[in-house]
N, C-alpha and C positions, 0 to 999 in steps of 0.2 A: 577534826577527830578529837574526842575528849582525851584529856591527859591519862585517864585511867585505861582507856582503850589503847592509847599510844604506847603504854608500858608493855603491852603484849607484842609490840613490834621491836621496841628499843632493847628490851631485856635479851631476847635471843640474838639480836644483831651484835650487842656488846659481847655476849658469850662467844659468838662466832668470830668476831674481830680479835678477841683475845687469843683464840685458838690459832688463827692465822699468824698473828704476831709471834706467838710462841714457836710455831714451826720455823718462821724466818729467823728468829733468834738462835735457833739450833743448827742453822745451816753450816756454821763454822765448827760444829762439833761440841760446842759448849753453850749453855744458856746462862746469861747474866754474868756479872753485872753490866749495866750499860743502858743506853736509851731504850732499846727494844724491851728489855726486862721491865724497866720502869713504866713505859708507855702501856705495855700489855696489862700489867697489874692495875694501873689506874683505870684503864678502860673497863676491866672486869669489876672494879669497885663501883664505878658509875652504874654498870649493869645491875649490881646488887640492889642499888636504890630503886631501880625500876622493877626488879623482881619483887621487892617489898610492896610496891604499889599494886603490882599484878596479883600478888597473894591476897592483899586486902580486898581487891575487887572480886576475886574468885570466892573468897569467904562470904562476901555479901550476896553474890549471885547464888551461892549454894544455900542461902537461907540462914546463915549464922547458927546452924544447928550445932549440937555438941561435937559431932564428927567433923564438921567444917571448922569449928573452933580449934579442935585438936590438930587438924591438918595445918591451919594457919599458924598456931603457936609453934608447932614443930618446924615449919618453914622459916619463921622469923628467928627462932633459936639457932637453926642451922645456918642462916645467913650471918648471924653474929659470929659464929664459929669460923665460917669461911672468910668473913671479913677480917677476923683476927689473924688467920693464917696468912692472908695476902698482905696484911699490915706488917707482919713479921718478915715476909719475903722482901717487902720494899725497904725496910730498915736494913736487912742483910745486904741488899744491893747497894745502898748508900754507904754502908760502913766497910765494905770489902773492896779490895783492889782486883780480885780475880775470883774464879769459881771455887778455888781451893779455900779462900778466905770465907766465902759464903757458906761452904759446907761445914767449916769449923764453927761458924756462928750458929748455924742451924743445930749442930750437935749440942752446943752449950745451952741453947734455948730449950731444946726438947728434953734435956736432962732435968729441967725444972719440973718437980712433981706436978702432974695434972695437965701440963701444957700439951703433951702428945695426945692424950685422950680427948681433951676438949677441942683443940684446934686442928688436929690431924686425923686421928684414928676414928673417933666416934661422932663428935660434934657435927662435922660437915654432912654426915649421913642424914641428919634431920632435915637439912635443906632439900634433899632429893625426896625424902619420904613425904614431907609436906607438899611438895610440888606434885607428886604422883597422887596423893590422897585427894587434893583439891580438884585436879583434873578428872579423876575418877568420879567424884561426886557431880561434877558438871556434866560428865558424859551420862551419868544415870538420870540427870535432869534434862537431858537433851539440849544442853546449851553448847556443847561441842560434839564432834562426831563420835560415834561409838568406839572407833578405833584410836581415838586420840590418846587414851592411856597407854596403848601399845607403843605409840611413837615416843611418848615421854619416857617409858621404861627403856626403850632403845637408846634414847638420849642419855640416860643415866648409865647404862651398861657399856656403851661404846668406849668412853674414855677409860673405863677400867681395863679394857682390852688393850688400848693404845691411846695415849693422850693426843696423838695426832688426829684422832677421830673427833675431837671437840667441835670443829666447824661443821662436820656432818651432823653431829648430834644437835647442834644449834639450829641447823636447817630443819630437822625433823620437829624440833620444838616449835619453830615458827609455823610449820604446817598444822601442828596440833592446836596452836593458838589462833589460827586464821579466822575462825568464826567469831572470835571475840574482838576482832579489829573492825568489824562492820559498825557503822554509825547506828546507834540505837541498840547495840547488842548488850550494853551495860544498863541495867535497870535503874530507875530513879532512886531506888533505895540505897544505891552506893553513896549518896550524899547524906544519908541519915547519920546521926551521931554514932560513934563507935560503941557507945554504951547500950545500943539496942539489945533487948533481952535475948538471951540464947534459948532457943526452943528445943 
């Protein structure tokens, strides 16, 4: 399986594994700091790398049009925001002795102008917007099932209802990505230079 196709498997799996670790971390009534907190966040950061590869592949499969480029740019910008948020979480875990210490650290960081908007409130939304836009374009081009955008939308909404739904959302995303896992699903144009003209 090509690495670009493999990304459509590994990215949802990392997201789901993070969700499972998060649930296990909270069984004692508190999340972080500790091994589970650190492991879960590192797994998610690895997943972000594969999401970036998946986004680039979807952008190419969608023809690198203006709409596809906008979706790709939004997805990558959102990834940077989410990655920054998880980086902050990791530092908080390393620097704090307990959850109370972490909460105090988060409060100090989020008091810095712009941090809350970029890394927590608005920036991460671009990750999901880009994801949905790219899958919708692929559905329009019949590269994924017509209902794939519905699954992606559910994957986005479920954690907003309860973050314990993250593994379920990841499973839905994996189903949406399934057609992209097949050998040969990714066209040869994925190996073209990134600078290919936008149509």
